[in-house]
C-alpha positions in Angstrom: -23.3 14.6 -6.1 -25.7 14.0 -3.2 -24.8 10.3 -3.2 -21.1 11.2 -3.1 -21.6 13.4 0.0 -23.8 10.9 1.7 -21.3 8.0 1.1 -18.4 10.2 2.2 -20.2 11.0 5.5 -21.2 7.4 6.2 -17.7 6.0 5.4 -16.0 8.8 7.3 -18.0 8.1 10.5 -17.5 4.4 10.1 -13.8 4.7 9.6 -13.4 7.0 12.6 -15.4 4.6 14.8 -13.4 1.5 13.7 -10.0 3.2 14.0 -10.9 4.4 17.5 -12.0 0.9 18.5 -8.7 -0.5 17.1 -6.6 2.0 19.1 -8.5 1.3 22.3 -8.6 -2.5 22.0 -5.5 -3.2 20.0 -4.6 -6.5 21.7 -8.2 -7.9 21.4 -8.3 -7.1 17.7 -4.9 -8.7 17.1 -6.3 -11.9 18.7 -9.4 -11.7 16.5 -7.3 -11.4 13.4 -5.2 -14.4 14.4 -8.3 -16.4 14.9 -9.7 -15.2 11.6 -6.6 -16.2 9.7 -6.7 -19.7 11.2 -10.4 -20.2 10.3 -10.7 -20.5 6.5 -14.5 -20.8 6.3 -15.0 -17.7 8.4 -12.4 -15.9 6.2 -14.3 -16.9 3.1 -17.6 -15.7 4.4 -16.0 -12.4 5.6 -14.5 -11.9 2.1 -17.8 -12.7 0.4 -19.7 -10.1 2.4 -16.9 -7.6 1.9 -17.1 -8.2 -1.9 -20.9 -7.8 -1.9 -20.7 -4.5 0.0 -17.9 -3.3 -2.4 -20.0 -4.2 -5.4 -23.1 -2.4 -4.0 -21.0 0.7 -3.3 -19.7 0.8 -6.9 -23.1 0.1 -8.4 -24.8 2.7 -6.3 -22.1 5.3 -7.0 -21.5 4.8 -10.6 -20.1 8.2 -11.4 -16.7 8.1 -13.2 -15.8 11.8 -13.7 
């Protein structure tokens, strides 16, 4: 249960910071997404690291109750 609380706190703070940054700099983030979509190698690398982080999250929090 301690791992669940820790992950909840970390992900909660991360999501608050990212959503605040999106709201403050909406036009800049829209431009970044347009550039990301038009750059397949960068999109592949981003997806790869996102997949690795997701796998690490599931493996470290392997509680299915």
